C-alpha positions as CSV (number, residue, x, y, z in Angstrom):
1,M,0.0,0.0,0.0
2,K,2.8,2.4,0.9
3,T,4.5,1.8,-2.5
4,K,1.2,2.4,-4.3
5,L,0.7,5.7,-2.5
6,L,4.2,6.8,-3.5
7,I,3.5,6.0,-7.1
8,F,0.2,7.8,-6.9
9,F,1.7,11.0,-5.4
10,A,4.5,10.9,-8.0
11,S,1.8,10.8,-10.7
12,I,0.1,13.9,-9.2
13,T,3.5,15.8,-9.1
14,F,4.1,15.0,-12.8
15,I,0.7,16.2,-13.9
16,S,1.0,19.4,-11.9
17,Q,4.3,20.2,-13.6
18,A,2.9,19.6,-17.1
19,Q,2.5,22.7,-19.2
20,T,-0.1,23.5,-21.9
21,L,1.9,25.1,-24.7
22,S,0.3,27.4,-27.3
23,K,2.1,27.4,-30.6
24,T,3.2,30.7,-32.2
25,N,5.0,31.1,-35.5
26,F,7.4,33.9,-36.3
27,I,7.2,33.8,-40.0
28,S,5.9,37.3,-40.2
29,D,9.0,38.4,-38.3
30,G,11.2,36.8,-40.9
31,Y,12.1,33.7,-38.9
32,P,10.6,30.4,-40.2
33,I,10.1,28.8,-36.8
34,T,7.1,27.8,-34.7
35,A,7.4,27.1,-30.9
36,G,5.0,26.5,-28.0
37,F,4.8,28.8,-25.0
38,P,2.8,28.4,-21.7
39,T,1.7,32.0,-21.4
40,K,1.5,35.2,-23.4
41,I,4.8,36.0,-25.0
42,D,7.0,39.1,-24.9
43,K,8.9,39.8,-28.2
44,S,11.7,42.2,-29.1
45,T,14.0,42.7,-32.0
46,K,17.5,44.1,-32.0
47,Q,19.5,44.9,-35.2
48,S,23.2,45.4,-35.5
49,V,25.7,45.5,-38.4
50,N,26.3,41.8,-38.2
51,D,22.9,40.3,-37.3
52,T,19.3,40.8,-36.5
53,V,18.1,39.1,-33.3
54,L,14.5,38.2,-32.4
55,T,14.0,37.4,-28.7
56,V,10.8,35.8,-27.3
57,T,10.1,35.0,-23.7
58,S,7.2,33.5,-21.7
59,T,7.1,32.9,-17.9
60,S,5.1,30.3,-16.0
61,N,5.4,28.5,-12.6
62,G,8.8,30.1,-11.9
63,S,10.3,29.1,-15.2
64,T,11.1,31.3,-18.2
65,Y,10.8,29.9,-21.7
66,A,13.0,31.8,-24.1
67,L,13.7,31.6,-27.8
68,S,16.5,33.6,-29.5
69,C,16.7,33.7,-33.3
70,S,19.8,35.4,-34.7
71,K,19.9,36.0,-38.5
72,V,23.4,36.5,-39.8
73,K,24.8,37.3,-43.2
74,S,25.3,33.8,-44.6
75,T,24.8,30.1,-43.8
76,E,28.6,29.7,-43.6
77,I,28.8,32.3,-40.8
78,A,25.9,30.7,-39.0
79,V,27.6,27.2,-39.1
80,K,30.9,28.7,-37.8
81,S,29.2,30.6,-35.0
82,I,27.9,27.5,-33.2
83,P,31.2,26.3,-31.7
84,G,31.9,29.9,-30.5
85,I,28.5,30.1,-28.8
86,I,29.1,26.8,-27.0
87,S,32.6,27.8,-25.9
88,R,31.4,31.2,-24.5
89,T,28.5,29.5,-22.7
90,E,30.8,27.0,-21.0
91,K,33.3,29.7,-20.0
92,K,30.6,31.8,-18.4
93,A,28.9,28.9,-16.6
94,T,29.7,28.2,-13.0
95,R,28.8,24.6,-13.6
96,V,28.0,22.5,-16.7
97,D,26.0,19.4,-15.8
98,S,25.8,17.9,-19.3
99,K,26.4,18.5,-23.0
100,T,25.0,16.1,-25.6
101,T,24.1,16.0,-29.2
102,S,20.4,16.2,-29.8
103,T,17.9,17.1,-32.6
104,I,15.2,19.7,-33.2
105,D,12.8,19.0,-35.9
106,G,15.4,16.9,-37.7
107,E,18.2,19.4,-37.3
108,T,21.3,18.5,-35.3
109,S,21.5,20.5,-32.1
110,T,23.5,20.7,-28.9
111,L,21.7,20.2,-25.6
112,I,23.5,21.8,-22.6
113,K,22.4,21.9,-19.0
114,Y,24.4,24.5,-17.0
115,V,24.2,27.1,-14.2
116,N,25.2,30.6,-15.3
117,D,27.1,33.2,-13.2
118,K,23.9,34.5,-11.7
119,G,22.9,31.0,-10.3
120,T,20.2,30.4,-12.8
121,N,19.7,26.8,-14.0
122,I,19.4,26.7,-17.8
123,T,18.5,24.0,-20.2
124,L,19.6,25.0,-23.7
125,Q,19.1,23.7,-27.2
126,L,21.4,25.3,-29.8
127,F,20.9,24.7,-33.5
128,Q,21.1,26.3,-36.9
129,E,19.1,26.2,-40.1
130,G,20.2,28.3,-43.1
131,R,21.6,31.6,-42.0
132,I,19.7,31.6,-38.7
133,V,21.1,30.5,-35.4
134,Y,18.5,29.4,-32.8
135,Q,18.8,29.1,-29.0
136,A,15.8,27.7,-27.1
137,F,16.1,28.0,-23.3
138,I,14.3,27.1,-20.2
139,L,15.5,29.0,-17.1
140,N,14.7,28.4,-13.5
141,K,16.3,29.9,-10.4
142,T,15.9,26.9,-8.0
143,A,16.6,23.8,-10.2
144,F,16.7,22.4,-13.7
145,V,13.2,21.7,-15.1
146,S,12.3,18.0,-15.5
147,D,13.1,16.3,-18.7
148,D,9.4,16.0,-19.4
149,I,8.9,19.7,-19.3
150,A,12.0,20.4,-21.3
151,N,11.1,17.8,-24.0
152,A,7.6,19.2,-24.3
153,Y,9.0,22.6,-25.1
154,F,11.7,21.5,-27.4
155,N,9.4,19.1,-29.2
156,S,7.0,21.9,-29.8
157,I,9.6,23.6,-32.1
158,S,9.3,23.1,-35.8
159,L,11.1,24.7,-38.7
160,S,9.8,25.7,-42.1
161,K,12.6,24.6,-44.5
162,T,14.1,27.0,-47.0
163,I,12.4,27.1,-50.4
164,E,14.7,26.0,-53.1
165,S,14.6,27.9,-56.4
166,P,13.8,25.7,-59.4
167,K,17.2,26.2,-61.1
168,N,17.3,22.8,-62.8
169,N,13.8,21.5,-62.1
170,T,10.8,23.6,-63.2
171,T,8.4,21.4,-61.2
172,T,10.0,22.3,-57.8
173,T,7.4,23.5,-55.3
174,A,7.5,25.5,-52.2
175,S,8.0,23.5,-49.1
176,V,7.1,26.1,-46.5
177,T,4.6,25.6,-43.7
178,P,2.1,28.4,-43.6
179,N,0.5,30.0,-40.5
180,T,-2.0,27.5,-39.3
181,T,-4.5,30.3,-38.5
182,T,-6.8,31.0,-41.5
183,P,-6.9,34.7,-42.5
184,P,-10.2,36.4,-41.9
185,T,-12.6,35.9,-44.8
186,N,-15.2,38.4,-45.9
187,T,-18.4,36.7,-46.7
188,G,-19.0,39.1,-49.6
189,A,-15.7,38.2,-51.2
190,T,-15.4,36.2,-54.4
191,T,-15.3,32.5,-53.8
192,N,-12.1,30.8,-54.9
193,T,-13.2,28.3,-57.5
194,L,-9.7,26.8,-57.6
195,A,-9.6,25.9,-53.9
196,N,-9.7,22.2,-54.7
197,N,-8.1,22.4,-58.1
198,T,-4.3,22.1,-58.7
199,T,-4.5,24.1,-61.9
200,A,-3.8,27.8,-61.8
201,S,-4.8,30.5,-64.3
202,T,-2.3,30.9,-67.2
203,N,-4.1,33.8,-68.9
204,T,-2.9,36.5,-66.6
205,A,0.0,38.8,-67.5
206,W,1.6,39.7,-64.2
207,A,3.4,43.0,-63.4
208,V,5.7,44.0,-60.6
209,N,3.8,44.6,-57.3
210,D,0.8,42.6,-58.4
211,R,-0.6,40.4,-55.7
212,A,-1.2,36.7,-56.5
213,E,-1.5,33.3,-54.9
214,I,0.6,30.3,-55.7
215,F,-0.4,26.7,-55.5
216,D,2.0,24.3,-53.6
217,A,1.4,20.8,-54.9
218,K,3.2,19.2,-51.9
219,E,1.1,21.1,-49.3
220,K,-1.9,21.1,-51.6
221,K,-2.6,24.7,-50.5
222,W,-2.6,28.2,-52.0
223,F,-0.2,30.7,-50.5
224,G,-0.4,34.5,-50.9
225,C,2.5,36.2,-52.7
226,I,3.6,39.4,-54.5
227,I,5.3,39.7,-57.9
228,L,8.8,41.1,-57.3
229,K,10.2,40.8,-60.8
230,V,9.2,39.8,-64.4
231,N,12.0,37.6,-65.7
232,S,13.1,37.6,-69.3
233,N,12.4,33.9,-69.6
234,G,8.7,34.3,-68.9
235,T,8.9,33.3,-65.2
236,Y,8.2,35.5,-62.2
237,K,10.1,36.2,-59.1
238,I,7.7,36.1,-56.1
239,G,7.8,36.8,-52.4
240,Y,5.7,34.7,-50.1
241,D,3.4,36.5,-47.7
242,G,4.8,36.3,-44.1
243,Y,8.2,34.9,-45.2
244,A,11.6,36.5,-45.4
245,D,13.2,37.2,-48.8
246,T,15.4,34.1,-48.4
247,Y,12.2,32.3,-49.5
248,D,11.7,34.2,-52.7
249,E,11.7,32.0,-55.8
250,D,11.2,32.1,-59.6
251,V,8.0,30.4,-60.7
252,A,6.2,29.7,-63.9
253,A,2.9,31.5,-64.7
254,D,0.9,28.2,-64.4
255,R,1.5,28.2,-60.7
256,L,-0.1,31.6,-60.1
257,N,-3.7,32.7,-59.7
258,K,-5.4,35.9,-58.9
259,P,-5.7,36.4,-55.1
260,T,-8.9,35.2,-53.4
261,S,-10.2,35.2,-49.9
262,N,-8.3,31.9,-49.3
263,T,-5.0,33.8,-49.1
264,T,-5.8,37.5,-48.9
265,P,-8.4,39.2,-46.6
266,A,-11.2,41.1,-48.4
267,K,-11.1,43.7,-45.6
268,P,-9.3,46.0,-45.1
269,S,-9.1,47.1,-48.7
270,Y,-5.8,46.5,-50.6
271,V,-4.0,49.3,-52.3
272,K,-1.4,48.6,-54.9
273,A,1.4,51.0,-54.1
274,V,4.2,51.4,-56.6
275,K,7.6,52.7,-55.7
276,G,8.3,56.1,-57.3
277,Q,4.6,56.8,-57.7
278,T,1.9,58.7,-55.8
279,I,-1.4,56.9,-55.3
280,T,-4.7,58.9,-54.6
281,I,-7.7,57.3,-52.9
282,K,-11.1,59.0,-52.3
283,G,-13.5,57.8,-49.7
284,N,-16.1,58.7,-47.1
285,L,-16.2,57.7,-43.5
286,K,-19.8,56.5,-43.8
287,S,-18.4,53.3,-45.4
288,G,-16.6,52.5,-42.1
289,E,-17.7,51.8,-38.5
290,I,-17.0,52.9,-35.0
291,M,-14.3,50.9,-33.1
292,E,-15.6,50.6,-29.5
293,D,-12.3,49.2,-28.1
294,L,-9.3,51.5,-28.5
295,E,-7.2,50.1,-25.7
296,W,-5.0,48.2,-28.1
297,A,-3.6,51.5,-29.4
298,E,-2.1,52.6,-26.1
299,S,-0.5,49.3,-25.2
300,S,3.2,49.3,-24.9
301,S,3.6,46.8,-27.7
302,M,1.7,49.1,-30.1
303,A,2.2,52.6,-28.7
304,C,0.1,54.4,-31.4
305,W,-1.3,57.1,-29.1
306,V,-2.0,57.6,-25.4
307,G,-5.4,56.9,-24.1
308,I,-6.2,60.6,-23.5
309,R,-6.2,61.0,-27.3
310,N,-8.9,58.4,-27.9
311,I,-11.4,61.2,-28.5
312,E,-9.7,61.8,-31.9
313,F,-10.5,58.3,-33.0
314,E,-14.0,57.7,-31.6
315,G,-15.8,58.2,-35.0
316,N,-16.0,55.8,-37.9
317,H,-12.8,54.0,-39.1
318,V,-12.0,53.0,-42.7
319,A,-9.0,50.8,-43.1
320,Y,-6.6,49.9,-45.9
321,W,-3.3,48.0,-46.4
322,F,-0.4,47.8,-48.9
323,D,2.9,46.2,-49.5
324,L,6.0,48.3,-48.5
325,P,9.1,47.3,-50.5
326,K,12.5,47.1,-48.8
327,K,14.6,50.2,-48.9
328,S,11.6,52.5,-49.3
329,I,9.9,55.3,-47.5
330,V,6.2,56.0,-47.6
331,K,4.2,59.1,-46.6
332,I,0.4,58.7,-46.2
333,T,-1.7,61.8,-45.9
334,V,-5.5,62.2,-45.4
335,T,-7.1,65.5,-46.4
336,P,-10.8,66.1,-45.3
337,T,-12.9,67.6,-48.1
338,S,-14.6,69.8,-45.6
339,D,-12.7,71.6,-42.8
340,K,-15.7,70.9,-40.6
341,K,-15.0,67.2,-40.6
342,R,-12.2,66.2,-38.2
343,I,-10.6,63.2,-39.8
344,N,-7.3,61.7,-38.5
345,I,-5.0,58.9,-39.6
346,Y,-3.1,56.1,-37.9
347,G,-1.2,53.0,-39.2
348,Y,1.3,50.3,-38.3
349,S,3.9,48.2,-40.2
350,G,4.0,44.5,-39.7
351,F,0.4,43.7,-40.7
352,D,0.0,39.9,-40.5
353,F,-3.5,39.4,-42.0
354,I,-4.6,37.4,-38.9
355,K,-5.5,40.1,-36.4
356,T,-6.6,43.6,-37.1
357,P,-7.5,46.4,-34.7
358,P,-8.8,46.0,-32.0
359,E,-7.5,42.4,-31.9
360,V,-3.9,43.3,-32.9
361,S,-1.4,43.0,-30.1
362,R,2.0,44.0,-31.6
363,C,3.6,45.5,-34.6
364,T,6.9,46.7,-36.0
365,S,6.1,50.4,-35.6
366,C,2.9,52.4,-35.2
367,E,2.2,56.0,-36.1
368,A,-0.8,58.3,-35.6
369,S,-1.5,61.9,-36.7
370,F,-4.2,64.2,-35.2
371,P,-4.5,67.9,-34.0
372,E,-2.2,68.7,-31.1
373,W,-4.0,70.1,-28.0
374,V,-3.5,70.6,-24.3
375,G,-6.3,70.1,-21.7
376,Q,-9.5,69.7,-23.7
377,P,-9.7,69.5,-27.5
378,N,-11.8,71.9,-29.5
379,L,-13.6,69.6,-31.9
380,N,-15.0,72.6,-33.7
381,E,-11.7,74.0,-34.9
382,P,-11.1,73.6,-38.7
383,S,-9.7,70.3,-39.7
384,K,-6.3,70.0,-41.4
385,P,-4.5,67.3,-43.4
386,Q,-2.8,64.6,-41.2
387,T,0.3,62.6,-42.2
388,I,2.1,59.5,-41.1
389,E,5.3,57.9,-42.4
390,F,7.0,54.5,-42.5
391,N,10.2,53.1,-43.9
392,A,11.5,49.7,-44.7
393,T,15.2,48.9,-44.6
394,T,16.4,45.4,-45.4
395,I,13.1,43.5,-45.5
396,R,9.7,43.9,-47.2
397,N,6.8,44.8,-44.9
398,R,3.1,45.3,-45.0
399,V,1.4,48.5,-43.7
400,Y,-2.1,48.7,-42.3
401,F,-3.5,52.2,-42.0
402,A,-6.9,53.7,-41.3
403,V,-8.6,57.1,-41.4
404,A,-10.8,57.8,-38.4
405,G,-13.2,60.5,-37.5
406,A,-13.0,62.3,-34.1
407,K,-15.8,61.7,-31.6
408,G,-19.2,62.1,-33.4
409,V,-17.7,62.2,-36.9
410,T,-19.2,59.2,-38.8
411,E,-19.3,60.5,-42.3
412,G,-17.3,62.9,-44.5
413,D,-15.4,62.8,-47.7
414,Y,-11.6,62.6,-47.7
415,T,-8.7,62.1,-50.1
416,I,-5.7,59.9,-49.2
417,T,-2.4,60.3,-50.9
418,I,0.3,57.6,-50.7
419,E,3.8,58.7,-51.7
420,L,6.2,55.8,-52.0
421,K,9.8,56.5,-52.6
């Protein structure tokens, strides 16, 4: 009986330690990896001359789950950096309990258990895929986490393998894994008649910056993409939605189809912005609606405006989005037709199709423009044009923006100009 009780209590202890992990992918951040975390994640990006590092953390029951993704200049540099990271880890450790060869989603990794100079017990998986070096940690102040907990975290990690360009094989297909969350679908959108058909349209002549969708025969799915270049041999260089430019590939026209609600949301409205051109859009606030929840805008991960300025955005909102090419700057201006209609503008880069305001929780950068005032605003003062700006450096991005009436402003004509340089 005593033995049975011990086994029973051991079972309870194991169950109480188990974590429910919610998977998150970081494809829209430029890192083709998915990992499970026990609680809401914190995410930050740091860029230097040599690399760009995405750091993700989540804390639960005294343990911190962390994922560091470092993108360097080449695969060769990434491979060579692994021994150096291991060496520095061991030198800084006050104790190394174990170091073994392991695997993460089929990639060879190094598993290290060590105590750092601050007395924290760390279980680390270090691995590399392409030009990205990954470090997955579980940190705990009092003891190493159990193997069951560590394995649950490490086994939740999956990698989307690099897309190979069809240099010698015109039938090569993309082998990426898309975001498992389906983009929002507008019920009024055109139905994709090719959803269960592996044949794409060959009658479309594509141009640079056209949006399309591409069929992946291996995944048996359509992926959203943008035309980056029209090649002289009749193929097209495309960029996949949510994937870094390392996944760009040249494809034949018979793999492309016009975008549908399967890959691209019908709302907000898409604007085709062309570098070197100015786009003009005319609209009226009556086509939008009031957004009751504005708390997302003042959150630290968005930082669009402080809560005291909500009154400037309590009217109807009308939203749009466009692709922002790398090495470009865009200026977006809204001009009310009547100076009696107080119409403002806001937007953010890093639009991921999945969550739009008020559901959005983070972005690359957020900007808003509205009349400046101290104390109480005078909503009767003449309205003026409002402008926001974004820039893209080394990666493509997507920009979501919206015009919004101040409190009580639910209709009114406006003109939007998008200057992309």
